[in-house]
C-alpha positions in Angstrom: 58.5 -11.1 17.2 60.1 -9.0 14.6 56.7 -8.1 13.0 55.3 -7.4 16.4 58.1 -5.1 17.4 57.7 -3.1 14.2 54.0 -2.4 14.6 52.5 0.9 15.7 51.7 1.0 19.4 48.0 1.6 18.6 47.6 -1.6 16.6 45.4 -3.3 19.1 43.3 -0.2 19.5 42.0 -0.2 15.9 38.4 -1.0 15.0 37.6 -4.0 13.0 37.8 -3.2 9.3 34.6 -5.0 8.3 32.3 -3.1 10.8 31.5 0.4 11.8 32.2 1.5 15.4 29.5 3.8 17.0 32.3 5.9 18.5 33.6 7.0 15.1 30.2 7.1 13.4 27.9 10.2 13.1 30.6 12.5 11.8 29.9 13.2 8.2 26.8 13.7 5.9 27.8 10.3 4.4 27.3 8.8 7.9 23.9 10.4 8.2 22.9 9.1 4.7 24.0 5.6 5.7 22.1 5.7 8.9 19.0 7.0 7.1 19.5 4.2 4.5 19.1 1.7 7.3 15.7 3.2 8.1 14.5 2.9 4.4 15.8 -0.7 4.3 13.1 -1.7 6.7 10.5 -1.2 4.0 11.9 -4.2 2.2 10.7 -7.6 3.6 7.7 -5.9 5.1 4.1 -5.3 4.0 5.4 -2.0 2.7 7.1 -3.8 -0.3 5.5 -5.8 -3.1 3.9 -8.1 -0.4 1.4 -5.2 0.5 -0.9 -6.5 -2.2 -1.6 -9.6 -0.2 -3.4 -7.3 2.4 -6.0 -6.9 -0.3 -6.8 -10.6 -0.2 -8.4 -10.0 3.2 -11.0 -7.8 1.5 -13.6 -8.4 -1.3 -11.6 -7.6 -4.4 -8.9 -10.2 -4.5 -8.2 -13.8 -3.5 -4.9 -15.3 -2.4 -5.1 -18.8 -3.7 -1.9 -20.2 -2.0 -2.8 -18.6 1.3 0.3 -16.5 1.9 0.2 -15.0 5.4 -2.8 -17.2 6.1 -5.2 -14.9 4.3 -7.3 -17.7 3.0 -7.9 -18.9 6.5 -8.3 -15.5 8.1 -11.2 -14.5 5.8 -13.0 -17.7 7.0 -12.6 -16.4 10.6 -9.7 -18.7 11.5 -7.7 -16.1 13.6 -6.4 -16.3 17.1 -3.5 -15.3 19.3 -1.6 -18.3 18.0 -2.7 -18.6 14.3 0.1 -16.6 12.8 -0.2 -15.0 9.4 -0.8 -11.3 8.7 -1.2 -10.0 12.3 2.2 -11.1 13.7 3.9 -10.2 10.4 2.8 -6.6 10.6 3.5 -6.4 14.4 7.0 -7.8 14.0 8.2 -5.9 11.0 6.7 -2.6 12.2 8.6 -2.7 15.5 11.8 -3.7 13.8 11.4 -0.6 11.6 10.4 1.7 14.4 13.4 0.5 16.4 15.7 1.4 13.4 14.1 4.8 13.1 14.4 5.5 16.8 18.1 4.5 16.9 18.7 6.9 14.0 16.8 9.8 15.7 18.4 9.1 19.0 21.9 9.5 17.5 21.8 11.7 14.4 22.3 15.0 16.4 25.7 13.7 17.2 26.8 14.7 13.7 27.6 18.2 14.8 29.8 18.9 11.8 26.9 18.3 9.3 24.7 21.2 8.3 21.7 21.5 10.5 19.4 21.7 7.4 20.6 18.3 6.2 20.1 16.9 9.7 16.5 18.1 9.8 15.6 16.8 6.3 17.0 13.4 7.4 15.0 13.6 10.6 11.9 14.3 8.7 12.4 11.3 6.5 12.9 9.0 9.5 9.9 10.4 11.2 7.9 10.0 8.0 8.9 6.3 7.9 8.2 5.8 11.7 4.7 7.3 11.1 4.0 4.8 8.3 4.9 1.8 10.5 2.9 3.1 13.5 0.0 3.7 11.2 0.0 0.1 10.1 0.1 -0.9 13.8 -2.7 1.3 15.0 -5.2 0.4 12.3 -4.4 -3.3 12.8 -4.4 -3.4 16.6 -5.7 -0.2 17.9 -3.7 0.8 20.8 -0.1 -0.5 20.9 3.1 0.0 22.9 4.5 3.5 22.0 8.2 3.9 21.9 9.3 7.4 21.1 12.8 6.6 21.8 14.9 3.5 22.0 14.4 1.7 25.3 17.4 1.4 27.4 16.9 -2.2 28.4 14.6 -5.1 27.6 12.8 -4.7 31.0 12.1 -1.0 30.1 10.6 -2.0 26.9 7.8 -4.0 28.6 5.2 -1.3 28.7 1.4 -1.5 28.3 -0.2 -0.3 25.0 -1.0 3.4 24.7 -4.6 4.3 23.6 -5.1 4.4 19.9 -5.7 8.2 20.2 -2.2 8.6 21.6 -0.7 6.6 18.8 -2.6 8.8 16.2 -1.4 11.9 18.0 2.2 10.8 17.8 1.8 9.8 14.1 0.5 13.3 13.3 3.2 14.8 15.3 5.9 12.9 13.2 4.2 13.8 10.0 3.9 17.5 10.9 7.7 17.5 11.5 8.2 15.8 8.1 5.9 18.3 6.4 7.8 21.2 7.9 11.3 19.9 7.0 11.1 17.8 3.8 11.7 19.5 0.4 8.6 20.8 -1.3 9.4 19.2 -4.7 7.9 16.5 -6.9 8.7 13.0 -5.9 11.5 11.5 -8.1 12.2 8.3 -6.3 13.6 6.9 -3.1 13.4 9.8 -0.6 10.1 11.0 0.8 9.3 14.7 0.0 6.8 17.1 1.6 4.0 15.8 -0.6 4.6 12.3 0.5 4.2 13.3 4.1 1.1 15.4 3.3 -0.6 12.5 1.5 0.1 10.0 4.3 -1.3 12.6 6.8 -4.4 12.9 4.7 -4.8 9.1 4.8 -4.3 9.2 8.6 -6.9 11.9 8.9 -9.6 10.3 6.9 -9.1 7.1 8.9 -9.8 9.1 12.0 -12.7 10.8 10.2 -11.2 14.2 10.8 -12.8 15.3 7.6 -12.2 19.1 7.8 -8.5 18.7 8.5 -8.2 16.2 5.7 -9.7 18.6 3.3 -7.1 21.3 4.1 -4.2 18.9 3.8 -5.5 17.5 0.4 -6.0 21.1 -0.8 -2.4 21.9 0.1 -1.2 19.0 -2.2 -3.7 19.9 -5.0 -2.7 23.5 -5.0 1.0 22.8 -5.1 0.9 21.8 -8.7 3.6 19.2 -8.1 1.5 16.1 -8.8 -1.1 15.1 -11.4 -2.9 12.2 -13.0 -0.8 10.1 -15.4 -2.3 9.0 -18.7 -0.9 5.4 -18.8 -2.7 3.4 -16.1 -1.0 0.2 -17.1 2.5 1.7 -17.5 2.4 3.3 -14.0 2.8 0.0 -12.4 5.6 -1.1 -14.7 9.1 0.1 -15.4 8.2 2.1 -18.5 5.9 4.6 -16.7 7.6 5.0 -13.2 10.5 7.3 -13.9 9.6 10.9 -12.9 5.9 9.9 -12.9 3.8 12.9 -11.7 1.2 10.7 -10.0 3.5 8.7 -7.8 4.1 10.3 -4.4 5.9 7.6 -2.6 6.9 4.1 -3.5 9.1 1.1 -2.4 12.0 1.5 -4.9 13.8 -1.3 -6.6 16.9 -1.4 -8.9 18.4 -4.5 -10.3 20.8 -6.2 -9.8 21.1 -5.1 -6.1 17.5 -4.5 -5.1 14.9 -6.6 -6.8 11.9 -8.8 -6.2 11.7 -12.1 -8.0 8.2 -12.8 -6.9 5.2 -10.5 -7.4 4.8 -10.2 -11.1 5.6 -13.9 -11.2 3.1 -14.6 -8.5 0.3 -13.2 -10.6 1.4 -14.7 -13.9 3.8 -17.6 -13.3 2.4 -19.3 -10.2 -1.1 -17.8 -10.1 -1.1 -16.6 -6.4 -3.5 -13.6 -6.7 -6.9 -14.0 -8.4 -9.7 -11.4 -8.5 -13.1 -11.8 -7.1 -16.2 -11.8 -9.4 -17.7 -8.9 -7.6 -14.7 -6.8 -8.5 -15.2 -7.6 -12.2 -18.9 -6.8 -11.9 -18.2 -3.4 -10.3 -16.6 -2.0 -13.4 -19.1 0.4 -15.0 -19.8 0.6 -18.7 -18.4 3.4 -20.7 -21.6 5.3 -20.4 -21.0 5.6 -16.7 -23.7 3.2 -15.6 -23.5 -0.1 -13.7 -23.8 -3.2 -15.6 -27.3 -3.8 -14.0 -28.5 -0.7 -15.8 -26.4 0.1 -18.9 -27.9 -0.9 -22.3 -24.2 -1.4 -23.5 -23.6 -4.3 -21.2 -23.6 -7.8 -22.9 -23.1 -10.7 -20.6 -22.2 -13.1 -23.3 -19.5 -15.6 -22.2 -19.7 -14.5 -18.5 -20.4 -18.0 -17.3 -18.1 -19.8 -19.6 -14.7 -21.2 -19.0 -12.1 -18.4 -19.0 -10.2 -19.6 -22.0 -7.6 -17.7 -23.9 -9.0 -18.2 -27.4 -11.9 -16.5 -29.1 -14.3 -19.4 -29.0 -15.8 -17.8 -25.9 -17.4 -14.4 -26.8 -16.1 -12.4 -23.8 -18.5 -9.6 -24.8 -19.0 -8.7 -21.2 -15.7 -6.8 -21.2 -16.7 -4.7 -24.2 -17.8 -1.1 -23.6 -16.4 -1.1 -20.0 -14.3 1.2 -18.0 -10.8 1.3 -19.6 -9.2 0.2 -16.4 -11.0 -3.1 -16.8 -8.6 -4.4 -19.4 -5.6 -3.4 -17.4 -6.8 -5.1 -14.3 -8.7 -8.1 -15.5 -6.8 -10.6 -17.8 -8.6 -11.0 -21.1 -8.5 -13.6 -24.0 -5.4 -14.3 -26.1 -3.1 -13.5 -23.3 -1.8 -16.9 -22.3 1.7 -15.7 -21.3 3.4 -19.1 -21.0 3.7 -19.0 -17.2 4.3 -21.9 -15.0 0.6 -22.8 -15.1 -1.1 -22.0 -18.3 -4.2 -19.8 -18.5 -6.6 -22.7 -18.4 -4.7 -24.7 -15.7 -5.7 -22.6 -12.8 -8.8 -20.6 -12.8 -9.8 -20.5 -9.2 -12.2 -17.6 -9.0 -13.0 -17.2 -12.8 -11.3 -13.9 -12.9 -7.5 -13.7 -13.5 -5.3 -10.8 -12.7 -3.7 -8.4 -15.2 -2.3 -5.6 -13.1 1.5 -5.5 -12.7 2.1 -7.8 -15.8 4.5 -6.7 -18.4 3.3 -8.5 -21.6 6.4 -7.4 -23.5 8.5 -10.0 -21.5 5.9 -12.8 -21.8 7.1 -16.3 -21.5 10.2 -15.2 -19.4 8.6 -15.4 -15.9 10.2 -18.0 -13.7 11.3 -18.1 -10.1 14.6 -16.6 -11.2 13.2 -13.5 -13.0 14.2 -10.3 -11.3 11.5 -7.6 -11.3 12.5 -4.1 -10.4 9.4 -2.1 -11.0 8.6 -0.1 -7.9 5.6 -0.9 -5.7 3.5 2.3 -5.2 2.5 3.2 -1.7 0.9 6.6 -2.4 -0.3 8.3 -5.5 -2.2 11.4 -6.5 -5.4 9.7 -7.4 -5.7 8.7 -3.7 -5.3 12.3 -2.7 -8.1 13.4 -5.1 -10.5 10.7 -3.8 -9.6 11.4 -0.2 -10.3 15.2 -0.8 -13.6 14.3 -2.4 -14.5 11.9 0.4 -13.6 14.4 3.2 -15.2 17.4 1.5 -18.4 15.4 0.8 -18.6 14.4 4.5 -18.0 18.1 5.6 -20.6 19.8 3.4 -21.9 17.5 0.8 -21.1 17.4 -2.9 -20.1 20.6 -4.6 -18.3 21.4 -7.8 -14.8 20.6 -6.3 -15.9 17.2 -5.1 -17.2 16.2 -8.5 -14.0 17.7 -10.2 -11.7 15.6 -7.9 -13.7 12.3 -8.7 -13.8 13.2 -12.4 -10.0 13.6 -12.6 -9.6 10.0 -11.5 -12.5 8.3 -13.3 -11.9 10.2 -16.5 -8.1 9.6 -16.7 -6.8 10.3 -20.2 -6.5 7.2 -22.3 -4.2 8.4 -25.0 -1.3 6.5 -23.6 -3.3 3.4 -23.1 -5.0 3.0 -26.5 -5.6 5.7 -29.0 -9.0 4.5 -29.8 -10.3 4.0 -26.2 -12.5 6.5 -24.6 -12.3 7.8 -21.1 -15.1 7.3 -18.6 -17.6 10.2 -18.7 -17.9 12.7 -16.0 -19.8 11.7 -12.9 -23.7 12.3 -13.5 -24.4 15.1 -11.2 -28.2 14.6 -11.4 -27.9 10.9 -10.7 -25.4 11.5 -7.9 -26.6 14.6 -6.2 -26.7 13.7 -2.4 -24.0 13.1 0.1 -24.9 9.3 0.4 -24.8 8.7 -3.3 -21.6 10.6 -3.8 -20.2 8.6 -0.8 -21.1 5.4 -2.7 -19.5 6.6 -5.9 -16.3 7.4 -4.1 -16.3 3.9 -2.5 -16.8 2.4 -5.9 -14.0 4.4 -7.4 -11.6 3.4 -4.7 -12.4 -0.3 -5.2 -11.7 -0.4 -8.9 -8.9 2.2 -9.0 -6.7 0.7 -6.2 -7.1 -3.0 -6.9 -4.0 -4.8 -5.6 -2.5 -1.8 -4.0 -3.1 -2.8 -0.4 -5.7 -0.3 0.7 -9.1 -2.0 0.1 -9.1 -3.9 3.3 -8.3 -0.8 5.3 -11.0 1.1 3.5 -13.7 -1.4 4.4 -12.6 -1.2 8.0 -12.4 2.6 8.3 -15.9 2.9 6.7 -17.0 0.3 9.2 -18.7 -1.7 6.5 -16.4 -4.8 6.6 -18.8 -6.7 8.8 -21.5 -6.0 6.2 -19.7 -6.5 3.0 -17.4 -9.5 3.7 -19.9 -12.0 5.2 -21.8 -11.8 1.9 -18.8 -13.5 0.1 -17.8 -17.1 -0.3 -14.4 -18.4 -1.3 -14.0 -20.6 -4.4 -14.5 -23.6 -2.2 -18.0 -22.3 -1.3 -17.2 -21.4 2.4 -18.6 -18.1 3.7 -16.3 -15.3 4.7 -16.5 -14.3 8.4 -16.0 -10.8 9.8 -17.6 -9.9 13.1 -17.0 -6.8 15.3 -14.0 -8.2 17.0 -12.2 -8.5 13.7 -11.9 -4.7 13.4 -8.9 -5.1 15.8 -6.6 -8.1 15.5 -5.3 -10.1 18.4 -1.8 -9.8 19.8 0.2 -13.0 19.5 0.5 -15.0 22.7 4.3 -14.9 22.3 4.1 -11.1 22.6 1.8 -11.3 25.6 4.2 -13.7 27.2 7.2 -11.4 26.5 5.4 -8.3 27.7 3.2 -9.0 30.8 1.9 -5.4 30.6 0.4 -5.9 27.2 -3.4 -6.5 27.4 -5.1 -8.6 24.8 -7.7 -6.9 22.5 -11.4 -7.5 23.4 -12.9 -10.7 22.2 -9.7 -12.6 21.6 
């Protein structure tokens, strides 16, 4: 009683000290930063973090041995409204992220004491993130429910899908706002910048085959001088090459001990989750710029032998190859003492090398904490998107070749002082629109292995139904990809929860 009588009269009106009340939030720039951090947090635990590499396992370059997200079953055609795996994962995490961004955008203007310039930059970042997640949805499912603001009730949220064209229009609207309001500086980590938004817009435009607009957007990035090709291909995907890297334009950022991933590098090395497909290995050209089927430099010795880690197998087939080969495909004498030795699991005959830091060999376990960032956009992509779009608009010209050459002839001085860069693209050999298109498709395959874009490339080129059925998995079963697979099915649980949602054709 004594204690009660001595308390202030507003004691029972105080907010809980372990939570934030909406009535007292949205006052300071720190509040705005905290709300925006909530939007960025949705990248983690989604296909925007290190798990994005698993999307590639739906294509023709990599193979997910342990079947995470049901990729092994999906490539064999086992996909339905109740099969789970990648489709519901992308659907669910995307809408959670969109809801977070919408909540932020619905409320941030309440921070009237904060400088309007700070508010607009924060809005630009939130809209950039919202565009990223809607882009994953539309290229997975086509038309989807479009929420521009937070639904007031559950019943209000039960809306039919909007046409894909409307989703793309909204994505471009969000990206245009971001482009107009984000700082025009190089990317240094964490926060999206103007170049980040321009690069994703270019990706959206080439997906829509809006070639002329994509050319203009890519030129804006190229002319800014803020980004360039980095000379250490291996280091770009490890800690040593990521700080202030001029090629990285946006990434999922980690920092131990609070933000880390204990899985991905370990999944390649320690537990052997992701293998490479033999057709990827064979797509690497020789150092003379010719495919292995034509180059006199190619020696197939050891190609059919067991992939052992000693020198009793010649391995000459890797000599005189594109320098990227050795940083993507694991070679001999690299048995890094993982959970399964080099010889224990060799599912496809081609083991993965990308994302592996050999300076910490033997330390990978389920408790190892990785904090290298997973790159979601880099300048090499902008150059190849420019080349592709410009080639589609008017055929190959000097700027198209120059853009391709910057990527394929990446400086090798930081890789190995004795290695040679790939030669410039042979203009005489590749002098038509069709041949240059094929060159670009080749470059994208080898350059972006394990970066989560190959499957989307095959779909946007509308060749997935041609390329994928030619493949077999290590068990000898043929891949399945028919026209209906260009759009995934909605889960039955979503159809039950939202009666206005209509299933995609064929499912």
